[in-house]
C-alpha positions in Angstrom: 14.1 281.2 125.4 12.9 283.2 122.5 12.5 281.7 119.0 13.6 283.5 115.5 13.1 282.0 112.0 14.6 283.3 109.1 14.1 281.9 105.8 16.5 282.8 102.8 16.4 281.7 99.1 19.2 280.8 97.2 19.1 283.1 94.2 22.5 282.2 92.7 24.8 279.2 92.3 26.4 278.3 95.9 30.0 277.8 95.8 29.8 276.8 99.4 31.7 273.4 101.1 33.2 271.9 103.7 36.5 270.5 104.2 36.8 268.7 100.5 34.6 272.0 98.5 36.5 270.4 95.4 33.9 266.9 95.6 31.6 268.3 97.8 29.0 271.1 98.1 27.2 271.5 101.3 25.5 274.3 103.5 27.4 274.3 106.9 26.1 276.2 110.1 29.5 276.9 110.9 29.9 279.0 107.7 26.6 280.6 108.3 27.2 282.2 111.9 31.0 283.3 110.4 29.0 285.1 108.1 26.4 286.7 110.3 29.5 287.9 112.8 30.3 289.6 109.3 27.1 291.4 109.0 26.9 291.7 112.7 30.5 293.6 112.5 28.6 295.7 109.5 25.8 296.8 111.3 26.9 297.5 114.2 29.6 299.6 114.1 27.2 302.6 113.2 25.3 302.4 116.4 28.0 301.4 118.7 30.6 304.0 117.1 33.9 301.7 118.0 35.4 298.3 117.3 36.2 298.3 120.9 32.3 298.4 121.2 31.8 296.0 118.6 34.0 293.3 119.9 31.9 293.0 123.5 28.7 292.9 121.7 29.8 290.3 119.2 31.3 288.1 122.3 27.9 288.3 124.3 25.8 287.0 121.2 28.5 285.1 119.4 30.8 283.8 122.4 34.1 283.7 122.9 37.1 282.1 125.0 35.6 283.5 127.6 31.9 282.5 127.3 29.1 280.7 125.9 27.1 282.3 122.9 24.1 284.3 123.6 22.2 282.1 121.1 21.6 278.7 119.6 22.1 278.4 115.9 20.6 275.1 113.3 19.6 274.6 109.6 16.3 273.5 109.3 13.8 273.1 106.4 16.0 272.8 103.7 14.5 272.7 100.1 15.7 272.5 96.6 19.0 272.5 97.7 20.0 270.6 95.0 23.8 269.6 94.5 25.2 270.2 91.1 28.5 268.3 89.9 31.1 269.8 88.2 30.4 268.5 84.6 29.0 272.2 83.5 30.4 274.7 80.9 29.3 278.2 81.3 31.5 279.5 78.2 28.1 281.1 77.3 28.0 283.6 80.0 31.4 285.4 79.9 30.5 287.5 82.1 29.6 285.0 84.9 32.7 283.4 84.1 34.7 286.7 84.7 33.1 286.8 88.4 33.4 283.2 88.7 37.2 283.1 88.8 39.0 280.5 91.1 35.4 278.2 90.7 35.3 278.6 87.3 38.0 278.4 84.8 38.9 280.6 81.7 37.2 278.3 79.2 34.2 278.4 81.1 34.7 275.2 83.2 33.0 274.9 86.4 35.6 273.6 88.5 33.6 272.6 92.1 30.5 271.3 92.9 28.1 274.1 94.0 24.1 274.5 95.4 21.8 274.7 92.5 19.9 278.4 92.8 16.1 278.2 93.8 15.9 276.5 97.2 15.3 277.9 100.1 16.8 276.9 103.7 15.2 278.4 107.3 17.6 279.6 110.4 16.0 278.2 113.5 17.8 280.6 116.6 16.8 280.0 120.2 18.1 283.6 121.9 18.9 283.2 125.8 16.9 285.2 128.3 20.2 286.6 129.3 20.8 288.9 126.0 20.3 292.2 126.3 17.5 294.1 123.9 19.8 296.3 122.2 22.1 293.2 121.5 18.8 291.3 120.0 18.4 294.6 117.9 21.7 293.9 116.5 21.3 290.7 115.6 18.2 291.3 113.8 19.9 293.7 111.7 22.7 291.5 110.8 20.0 289.0 109.9 18.5 291.5 107.6 21.6 292.5 106.2 22.8 288.6 105.5 19.9 288.7 103.4 19.7 292.0 101.7 23.3 292.4 100.7 24.7 288.8 101.4 26.0 285.6 100.3 27.2 282.5 101.4 30.1 280.4 99.7 33.1 281.2 97.7 32.7 284.3 95.2 30.5 285.6 97.7 31.1 289.0 96.8 31.1 288.6 93.2 27.3 288.2 93.3 27.4 284.1 93.5 25.5 282.4 96.4 23.2 285.2 96.5 20.6 285.0 99.1 17.4 286.5 99.4 15.9 287.4 102.5 12.1 285.4 102.3 11.1 285.7 106.4 11.8 286.8 109.4 9.5 285.6 112.4 10.2 286.2 116.1 8.1 283.9 118.0 5.9 283.4 115.2 5.5 287.2 114.2 6.5 287.8 110.6 8.1 291.1 110.4 9.9 290.7 106.7 8.7 289.2 103.5 10.0 289.1 100.2 9.3 292.6 98.1 7.7 292.6 95.3 9.4 295.1 93.2 13.2 297.1 93.1 10.6 299.7 95.0 9.9 297.8 97.9 13.6 296.1 98.0 14.9 299.8 98.2 12.4 300.6 101.3 13.4 297.4 102.9 17.1 298.5 103.0 16.8 302.2 103.7 14.6 300.6 106.5 18.0 298.7 107.7 19.7 301.5 107.1 17.6 303.4 109.3 17.3 301.0 111.5 21.5 301.0 112.4 21.1 304.8 112.4 23.3 305.1 109.6 22.3 309.1 109.6 24.1 309.8 112.4 27.1 307.3 111.7 30.7 309.1 111.8 31.8 310.5 108.3 35.1 308.8 109.0 36.2 305.7 107.2 35.9 302.7 108.9 38.7 300.7 109.8 37.3 297.7 108.5 34.2 296.7 105.9 31.3 298.2 107.4 28.1 300.3 106.8 28.7 304.2 107.2 27.4 307.2 105.7 30.5 306.9 102.9 28.8 303.6 101.6 27.1 303.9 98.2 24.1 301.5 97.1 22.1 301.3 93.7 19.3 298.7 92.7 20.8 298.5 89.0 19.1 296.4 87.0 16.1 293.7 87.1 15.5 290.6 85.1 13.8 287.6 85.0 16.4 285.0 84.7 18.9 285.3 88.0 21.7 284.4 85.7 21.6 286.2 82.6 21.2 289.2 85.2 24.5 287.9 86.8 26.3 287.6 83.8 25.2 291.5 82.5 26.1 292.4 85.6 29.5 290.9 85.3 30.1 291.9 81.6 29.7 295.6 82.4 32.2 295.2 85.1 34.8 293.7 82.3 33.8 296.4 80.0 34.8 298.7 82.8 38.1 297.1 84.0 39.3 295.0 81.1 42.2 296.3 78.6 41.2 293.3 76.2 42.9 290.8 74.5 44.5 291.4 70.8 44.5 288.5 68.6 47.2 287.6 66.1 44.8 289.0 63.1 43.1 291.5 64.7 43.8 295.4 64.8 42.4 296.4 68.3 41.6 294.5 71.4 38.4 293.2 72.3 36.6 291.3 74.8 35.9 287.6 75.3 32.8 288.3 72.9 34.2 290.3 70.8 33.3 293.8 71.8 35.7 296.7 71.3 37.6 297.3 75.1 37.0 300.6 76.6 40.9 300.6 77.9 39.6 303.1 80.6 42.5 302.1 83.0 45.1 301.9 80.1 47.6 303.4 82.4 47.9 300.4 84.8 48.4 298.4 82.0 51.2 300.7 80.5 52.8 301.0 84.2 53.0 297.1 84.8 54.3 296.3 80.8 56.9 298.9 80.9 57.8 297.4 84.6 58.4 293.9 83.1 60.1 295.2 80.0 62.4 297.1 82.7 61.7 300.4 80.8 60.6 301.7 84.5 62.9 300.4 87.3 60.9 301.4 90.1 56.8 302.4 89.7 56.1 305.8 92.4 52.5 304.2 92.2 50.5 301.3 92.2 48.1 300.5 89.5 44.6 302.0 90.0 42.9 299.1 90.1 44.4 297.8 93.0 40.8 299.4 94.7 38.8 296.4 93.5 41.0 294.0 95.8 44.2 292.0 95.9 45.7 290.1 95.2 45.9 292.0 91.4 47.6 289.9 88.5 48.5 290.5 85.1 50.0 288.2 81.9 51.4 289.5 78.6 51.0 287.1 75.8 53.7 289.6 73.9 56.0 289.3 76.4 55.5 285.9 78.0 55.6 287.3 81.6 53.8 287.9 84.2 53.0 290.4 87.2 51.8 289.9 90.9 50.5 292.9 92.8 49.3 292.1 96.6 49.5 293.7 100.0 52.6 293.7 101.7 52.6 291.0 104.4 49.2 290.1 103.6 48.0 287.7 100.7 44.5 289.0 100.4 42.2 292.0 100.4 39.0 291.2 99.7 36.9 293.7 97.3 34.9 296.4 99.2 32.1 296.2 95.9 29.4 293.7 96.4 27.8 292.6 93.6 24.2 290.9 94.9 21.3 289.0 93.1 18.0 289.9 95.0 14.8 287.7 94.3 11.6 289.5 94.1 7.8 288.4 94.8 6.8 289.0 91.4 9.2 286.1 89.9 11.9 289.1 88.8 15.0 289.6 90.6 17.3 292.5 91.0 21.3 293.3 90.6 22.3 295.4 93.9 25.8 296.9 94.1 27.1 298.1 97.1 30.4 300.0 97.8 31.3 299.9 101.8 34.6 301.4 101.9 36.8 301.3 104.8 40.6 302.0 105.3 42.2 299.8 102.7 45.4 298.4 104.4 46.7 298.8 108.3 48.5 301.9 108.5 52.2 301.8 107.1 51.3 298.6 105.0 52.5 299.1 101.3 51.8 297.7 98.1 53.8 295.3 96.4 54.7 294.9 92.8 56.6 291.7 91.4 57.9 290.6 88.1 60.3 287.6 87.6 63.1 288.6 90.4 62.4 292.0 91.0 59.9 293.2 94.0 58.8 296.8 94.7 56.9 298.3 97.5 54.9 301.7 97.0 52.6 303.5 99.3 48.9 302.3 99.3 46.6 305.1 97.7 43.7 303.5 96.3 41.0 306.1 95.5 37.6 304.7 96.0 36.1 307.0 93.0 37.8 304.4 90.5 34.7 302.2 92.1 32.5 304.7 92.2 32.3 305.7 88.7 31.4 302.4 87.6 28.1 303.3 88.9 27.6 306.0 86.4 27.6 304.0 83.5 25.1 304.2 80.8 23.8 300.7 81.3 22.6 302.1 85.2 21.2 305.3 83.9 17.8 303.6 85.3 19.5 302.8 88.7 17.2 302.8 91.9 19.1 304.9 94.3 19.7 303.2 97.6 22.1 305.3 99.4 23.1 308.0 100.0 
C-alpha cells in the first residue's frame, strides 16, 4: 500500500459536529471523506470531461454499493483542536455575524459549540495497489483543493472552518508546504489548476459545482488576524448586498455599524415589497440576489410581513461564492474569493416566491455577473488574480 499524509490547519472557527452538533463539536472522518468527494468531483471534471466518467472514478476511489473504497482514511495527530462553548458573543464582528447566519444569531450570540481556530490535524490515507495512477493523481488534486479552497463544517462556503494545506507527504516525501505570502499562495493555486488541465477544460457551464474555465479566483486581502480578515470580508459583502435598516429616528437606511447602505440591489427590495403589499400580483422575474444561493428570505418591519424565495421542489441551492481564509508561513492570513459557476437549477425548475398565502413561480434566470461585480469593489483594488 502507498502511504499518504496530509496536514491541514484550521484557520477560522469550525462549526463541525456529529449527531448532536448543538451540544458537541467534533472532527469526524465521515464528514471529511464526504467533503473530499465534493472536491474530487470539482477537480476531476476538467480532466474527465463528463459526469459519467467522474462517477466511475469516484466509485473506484471512494467506494459504492458495488465495491469497497480504494483507500483507508484515518484522522491522526490532532493538535490544538479545542472545543469552545456557546457562551461567546461576536457582536463586535458584524461581518462575521452576517456570514454566520444559522450558527450565530443577529445579536452576535454563538448558537453552537465550535472548534477554535489555530489547531491542526493530519489525514493518513493508505492507498490500495489496485488504484490506477490517474486516479491517484485525481485524489491528490482533491486533497490539495480541500486545503486551498475548502472548509469543514457549517457555513463553510462563508469562510468558517477554513482549512489551510500545511503539508502533503507521499511515502514520506513532502510535495506541498504552507506558502510564505500571497504570491506563493497564488502560485500553488495555479499549479493545482494546471494539474487538473483547467486550460483545456470545456467552456460550457458545468452541470454541477466544479472547477471550469468560467471560474474566478482572487486573493483579495491579507492580515495578521484571521477573524478580523473574515469580518472585513463579511462587511464588504454586506455593503454590496444589503438594503440597510431604517431606524425610527433616522432619515437613511444604515448597516449594523451605522454606515449608510449602498442599496446596490434596491430593485430586489422594491419587487418583494410590492408583492407583499399586493401592488404586484405576479412578478415576471425573481430577485437578482438569488444568484448568491437559496433560500433567500426577506422581512419588512414596515409591513410586518416576510417573503420566502426558494427553488421549486428544492429547499436549498448552495452559494457558488466561496470565502476561504488561508494561513501563510509568515503568520499572516489571506482572504480568497472564488466563484464556481454551474447550472443553477435542474432544467425546467423554477423559482418560487412566497408571501402569506400567495405563491408565484418564475423562470430561473440568474446572472453570475452580479457576483463578479463584487470582486471589482474598491476595497479589493489590490487583489491578486489567480484565475483567469
